[in-house]
KEGUMI-368817 format. One record per residue (C-alpha): residue number from 1; x, y, z. Coordinates in nm, 3 decimals, decimal comma. Layout:
# residues N
<site><n>NUM</n><x>X</x><y>Y</y><z>Z</z></site>
...
END
This chain:
# residues 171
<site><n>1</n><x>0,000</x><y>0,000</y><z>0,000</z></site>
<site><n>2</n><x>0,128</x><y>0,352</y><z>-0,069</z></site>
<site><n>3</n><x>0,217</x><y>0,576</y><z>0,222</z></site>
<site><n>4</n><x>-0,023</x><y>0,845</y><z>0,334</z></site>
<site><n>5</n><x>0,104</x><y>1,200</y><z>0,293</z></site>
<site><n>6</n><x>0,061</x><y>1,538</y><z>0,455</z></site>
<site><n>7</n><x>0,164</x><y>1,847</y><z>0,264</z></site>
<site><n>8</n><x>0,346</x><y>2,153</y><z>0,391</z></site>
<site><n>9</n><x>0,478</x><y>2,451</y><z>0,201</z></site>
<site><n>10</n><x>0,834</x><y>2,323</y><z>0,182</z></site>
<site><n>11</n><x>0,834</x><y>1,951</y><z>0,264</z></site>
<site><n>12</n><x>0,639</x><y>1,627</y><z>0,252</z></site>
<site><n>13</n><x>0,626</x><y>1,361</y><z>0,518</z></site>
<site><n>14</n><x>0,502</x><y>1,007</y><z>0,464</z></site>
<site><n>15</n><x>0,263</x><y>0,872</y><z>0,726</z></site>
<site><n>16</n><x>0,252</x><y>0,493</y><z>0,716</z></site>
<site><n>17</n><x>-0,076</x><y>0,303</y><z>0,726</z></site>
<site><n>18</n><x>0,030</x><y>0,167</y><z>1,065</z></site>
<site><n>19</n><x>0,074</x><y>0,523</y><z>1,196</z></site>
<site><n>20</n><x>-0,264</x><y>0,623</y><z>1,053</z></site>
<site><n>21</n><x>-0,422</x><y>0,319</y><z>1,220</z></site>
<site><n>22</n><x>-0,260</x><y>0,413</y><z>1,552</z></site>
<site><n>23</n><x>-0,397</x><y>0,768</y><z>1,533</z></site>
<site><n>24</n><x>-0,739</x><y>0,642</y><z>1,427</z></site>
<site><n>25</n><x>-0,747</x><y>0,399</y><z>1,719</z></site>
<site><n>26</n><x>-0,668</x><y>0,679</y><z>1,965</z></site>
<site><n>27</n><x>-0,946</x><y>0,891</y><z>1,812</z></site>
<site><n>28</n><x>-1,193</x><y>0,605</y><z>1,840</z></site>
<site><n>29</n><x>-1,099</x><y>0,549</y><z>2,206</z></site>
<site><n>30</n><x>-1,151</x><y>0,920</y><z>2,273</z></site>
<site><n>31</n><x>-1,504</x><y>0,896</y><z>2,132</z></site>
<site><n>32</n><x>-1,579</x><y>0,588</y><z>2,348</z></site>
<site><n>33</n><x>-1,454</x><y>0,764</y><z>2,664</z></site>
<site><n>34</n><x>-1,661</x><y>1,074</y><z>2,578</z></site>
<site><n>35</n><x>-1,975</x><y>0,864</y><z>2,541</z></site>
<site><n>36</n><x>-1,904</x><y>0,666</y><z>2,859</z></site>
<site><n>37</n><x>-1,851</x><y>0,985</y><z>3,061</z></site>
<site><n>38</n><x>-2,156</x><y>1,157</y><z>2,911</z></site>
<site><n>39</n><x>-1,965</x><y>1,454</y><z>2,772</z></site>
<site><n>40</n><x>-2,192</x><y>1,701</y><z>2,600</z></site>
<site><n>41</n><x>-2,160</x><y>1,718</y><z>2,222</z></site>
<site><n>42</n><x>-2,268</x><y>2,012</y><z>2,007</z></site>
<site><n>43</n><x>-2,268</x><y>1,812</y><z>1,683</z></site>
<site><n>44</n><x>-2,460</x><y>1,510</y><z>1,559</z></site>
<site><n>45</n><x>-2,324</x><y>1,191</y><z>1,723</z></site>
<site><n>46</n><x>-2,246</x><y>1,031</y><z>1,387</z></site>
<site><n>47</n><x>-1,997</x><y>1,305</y><z>1,295</z></site>
<site><n>48</n><x>-1,807</x><y>1,314</y><z>1,624</z></site>
<site><n>49</n><x>-1,631</x><y>0,978</y><z>1,578</z></site>
<site><n>50</n><x>-1,482</x><y>1,093</y><z>1,248</z></site>
<site><n>51</n><x>-1,385</x><y>1,425</y><z>1,410</z></site>
<site><n>52</n><x>-1,208</x><y>1,245</y><z>1,694</z></site>
<site><n>53</n><x>-1,027</x><y>1,008</y><z>1,457</z></site>
<site><n>54</n><x>-0,909</x><y>1,281</y><z>1,220</z></site>
<site><n>55</n><x>-0,816</x><y>1,510</y><z>1,509</z></site>
<site><n>56</n><x>-0,598</x><y>1,242</y><z>1,666</z></site>
<site><n>57</n><x>-0,432</x><y>1,164</y><z>1,333</z></site>
<site><n>58</n><x>-0,367</x><y>1,538</y><z>1,287</z></site>
<site><n>59</n><x>-0,186</x><y>1,542</y><z>1,623</z></site>
<site><n>60</n><x>0,029</x><y>1,249</y><z>1,509</z></site>
<site><n>61</n><x>0,106</x><y>1,430</y><z>1,181</z></site>
<site><n>62</n><x>0,226</x><y>1,739</y><z>1,372</z></site>
<site><n>63</n><x>0,438</x><y>1,532</y><z>1,610</z></site>
<site><n>64</n><x>0,598</x><y>1,347</y><z>1,321</z></site>
<site><n>65</n><x>0,663</x><y>1,670</y><z>1,131</z></site>
<site><n>66</n><x>0,835</x><y>1,810</y><z>1,441</z></site>
<site><n>67</n><x>1,021</x><y>1,482</y><z>1,498</z></site>
<site><n>68</n><x>0,888</x><y>1,454</y><z>1,850</z></site>
<site><n>69</n><x>0,697</x><y>1,198</y><z>2,054</z></site>
<site><n>70</n><x>0,316</x><y>1,184</y><z>2,055</z></site>
<site><n>71</n><x>0,167</x><y>1,005</y><z>2,355</z></site>
<site><n>72</n><x>-0,182</x><y>0,962</y><z>2,208</z></site>
<site><n>73</n><x>-0,347</x><y>1,033</y><z>2,542</z></site>
<site><n>74</n><x>-0,716</x><y>0,949</y><z>2,554</z></site>
<site><n>75</n><x>-0,873</x><y>1,133</y><z>2,849</z></site>
<site><n>76</n><x>-0,686</x><y>1,465</y><z>2,847</z></site>
<site><n>77</n><x>-0,947</x><y>1,686</y><z>2,683</z></site>
<site><n>78</n><x>-0,817</x><y>2,030</y><z>2,775</z></site>
<site><n>79</n><x>-0,446</x><y>1,948</y><z>2,778</z></site>
<site><n>80</n><x>-0,194</x><y>2,028</y><z>2,503</z></site>
<site><n>81</n><x>-0,169</x><y>1,761</y><z>2,234</z></site>
<site><n>82</n><x>0,204</x><y>1,750</y><z>2,159</z></site>
<site><n>83</n><x>0,509</x><y>1,814</y><z>2,380</z></site>
<site><n>84</n><x>0,307</x><y>1,962</y><z>2,664</z></site>
<site><n>85</n><x>0,255</x><y>2,300</y><z>2,493</z></site>
<site><n>86</n><x>0,134</x><y>2,244</y><z>2,136</z></site>
<site><n>87</n><x>-0,241</x><y>2,237</y><z>2,064</z></site>
<site><n>88</n><x>-0,348</x><y>2,088</y><z>1,730</z></site>
<site><n>89</n><x>-0,670</x><y>2,213</y><z>1,572</z></site>
<site><n>90</n><x>-0,808</x><y>2,012</y><z>1,281</z></site>
<site><n>91</n><x>-1,067</x><y>2,085</y><z>1,014</z></site>
<site><n>92</n><x>-1,191</x><y>1,897</y><z>0,712</z></site>
<site><n>93</n><x>-1,215</x><y>2,229</y><z>0,525</z></site>
<site><n>94</n><x>-0,907</x><y>2,331</y><z>0,327</z></site>
<site><n>95</n><x>-1,001</x><y>2,698</y><z>0,376</z></site>
<site><n>96</n><x>-1,036</x><y>2,670</y><z>0,753</z></site>
<site><n>97</n><x>-0,918</x><y>2,924</y><z>1,006</z></site>
<site><n>98</n><x>-0,730</x><y>2,828</y><z>1,322</z></site>
<site><n>99</n><x>-0,974</x><y>2,869</y><z>1,611</z></site>
<site><n>100</n><x>-0,843</x><y>2,981</y><z>1,950</z></site>
<site><n>101</n><x>-1,101</x><y>3,022</y><z>2,225</z></site>
<site><n>102</n><x>-1,096</x><y>3,262</y><z>2,519</z></site>
<site><n>103</n><x>-1,102</x><y>2,963</y><z>2,754</z></site>
<site><n>104</n><x>-0,766</x><y>2,854</y><z>2,604</z></site>
<site><n>105</n><x>-0,615</x><y>3,174</y><z>2,738</z></site>
<site><n>106</n><x>-0,810</x><y>3,147</y><z>3,065</z></site>
<site><n>107</n><x>-0,656</x><y>2,803</y><z>3,120</z></site>
<site><n>108</n><x>-0,308</x><y>2,955</y><z>3,093</z></site>
<site><n>109</n><x>-0,231</x><y>2,851</y><z>2,736</z></site>
<site><n>110</n><x>-0,159</x><y>3,201</y><z>2,601</z></site>
<site><n>111</n><x>0,209</x><y>3,119</y><z>2,559</z></site>
<site><n>112</n><x>0,137</x><y>2,783</y><z>2,394</z></site>
<site><n>113</n><x>0,148</x><y>2,713</y><z>2,022</z></site>
<site><n>114</n><x>-0,171</x><y>2,639</y><z>1,828</z></site>
<site><n>115</n><x>-0,133</x><y>2,453</y><z>1,497</z></site>
<site><n>116</n><x>-0,384</x><y>2,430</y><z>1,211</z></site>
<site><n>117</n><x>-0,409</x><y>2,102</y><z>1,019</z></site>
<site><n>118</n><x>-0,665</x><y>2,032</y><z>0,748</z></site>
<site><n>119</n><x>-0,749</x><y>1,723</y><z>0,549</z></site>
<site><n>120</n><x>-0,876</x><y>1,371</y><z>0,603</z></site>
<site><n>121</n><x>-0,814</x><y>1,004</y><z>0,540</z></site>
<site><n>122</n><x>-0,449</x><y>1,029</y><z>0,462</z></site>
<site><n>123</n><x>-0,406</x><y>1,370</y><z>0,301</z></site>
<site><n>124</n><x>-0,320</x><y>1,651</y><z>0,542</z></site>
<site><n>125</n><x>-0,191</x><y>2,005</y><z>0,522</z></site>
<site><n>126</n><x>-0,016</x><y>2,172</y><z>0,814</z></site>
<site><n>127</n><x>-0,094</x><y>2,540</y><z>0,759</z></site>
<site><n>128</n><x>0,120</x><y>2,674</y><z>1,042</z></site>
<site><n>129</n><x>0,106</x><y>2,792</y><z>1,400</z></site>
<site><n>130</n><x>0,059</x><y>3,092</y><z>1,627</z></site>
<site><n>131</n><x>0,094</x><y>3,154</y><z>2,000</z></site>
<site><n>132</n><x>-0,237</x><y>3,172</y><z>2,183</z></site>
<site><n>133</n><x>-0,199</x><y>3,531</y><z>2,302</z></site>
<site><n>134</n><x>-0,101</x><y>3,642</y><z>1,949</z></site>
<site><n>135</n><x>-0,430</x><y>3,501</y><z>1,817</z></site>
<site><n>136</n><x>-0,636</x><y>3,726</y><z>2,045</z></site>
<site><n>137</n><x>-0,690</x><y>4,010</y><z>1,798</z></site>
<site><n>138</n><x>-1,021</x><y>4,196</y><z>1,774</z></site>
<site><n>139</n><x>-1,024</x><y>4,171</y><z>1,393</z></site>
<site><n>140</n><x>-1,022</x><y>3,789</y><z>1,418</z></site>
<site><n>141</n><x>-1,313</x><y>3,770</y><z>1,665</z></site>
<site><n>142</n><x>-1,618</x><y>3,584</y><z>1,534</z></site>
<site><n>143</n><x>-1,916</x><y>3,394</y><z>1,671</z></site>
<site><n>144</n><x>-2,056</x><y>3,215</y><z>1,364</z></site>
<site><n>145</n><x>-2,253</x><y>2,942</y><z>1,542</z></site>
<site><n>146</n><x>-2,367</x><y>3,126</y><z>1,853</z></site>
<site><n>147</n><x>-2,151</x><y>2,915</y><z>2,089</z></site>
<site><n>148</n><x>-1,948</x><y>3,215</y><z>2,206</z></site>
<site><n>149</n><x>-1,691</x><y>3,439</y><z>2,044</z></site>
<site><n>150</n><x>-1,353</x><y>3,294</y><z>1,947</z></site>
<site><n>151</n><x>-1,057</x><y>3,409</y><z>1,743</z></site>
<site><n>152</n><x>-1,052</x><y>3,276</y><z>1,386</z></site>
<site><n>153</n><x>-0,694</x><y>3,317</y><z>1,268</z></site>
<site><n>154</n><x>-0,653</x><y>3,306</y><z>0,888</z></site>
<site><n>155</n><x>-0,401</x><y>3,052</y><z>0,760</z></site>
<site><n>156</n><x>-0,212</x><y>3,337</y><z>0,591</z></site>
<site><n>157</n><x>-0,131</x><y>3,481</y><z>0,938</z></site>
<site><n>158</n><x>0,030</x><y>3,161</y><z>1,070</z></site>
<site><n>159</n><x>0,402</x><y>3,092</y><z>1,105</z></site>
<site><n>160</n><x>0,546</x><y>2,801</y><z>0,903</z></site>
<site><n>161</n><x>0,562</x><y>2,474</y><z>1,096</z></site>
<site><n>162</n><x>0,939</x><y>2,460</y><z>1,032</z></site>
<site><n>163</n><x>0,975</x><y>2,762</y><z>1,264</z></site>
<site><n>164</n><x>0,809</x><y>2,590</y><z>1,560</z></site>
<site><n>165</n><x>1,044</x><y>2,461</y><z>1,828</z></site>
<site><n>166</n><x>0,946</x><y>2,155</y><z>2,025</z></site>
<site><n>167</n><x>1,069</x><y>2,314</y><z>2,347</z></site>
<site><n>168</n><x>0,864</x><y>2,596</y><z>2,492</z></site>
<site><n>169</n><x>1,067</x><y>2,914</y><z>2,538</z></site>
<site><n>170</n><x>0,971</x><y>3,123</y><z>2,840</z></site>
<site><n>171</n><x>0,818</x><y>3,454</y><z>2,738</z></site>
END
């Protein structure tokens, strides 16, 4: 079978089918834990499993691109996804914005990196990253679904993934 691929501006990285399966398994386990614990879902239940699977695979893609370990934790909903300070946000839409929520900053993640990944089922694009507090600009504030205002950072405003260190530098 051919390797899966994610695409970045300057490099490509092959994701093996075994790696994809590992990420998908983590995503599936996250959905099972969410159901078992009765976590509230804003979307239809049939779409959340795919979201969890693709989100977990996106985390694995970022970790592999940064050549760092991904622990694939299952019940760490509000914790960083990679290296203790990198939050991965995934969307199926190629034209997606990176969403940073006020509660991310309230939880002390303003100095953390937020990474936007789009794609599905083996084809991913890492659009870049931004620090949480740098995302908090009035011109990026939107509330499209009525769930509360968040910052929608355009992909064009993100730093290239190659510029992201895997060690957090104190601000």
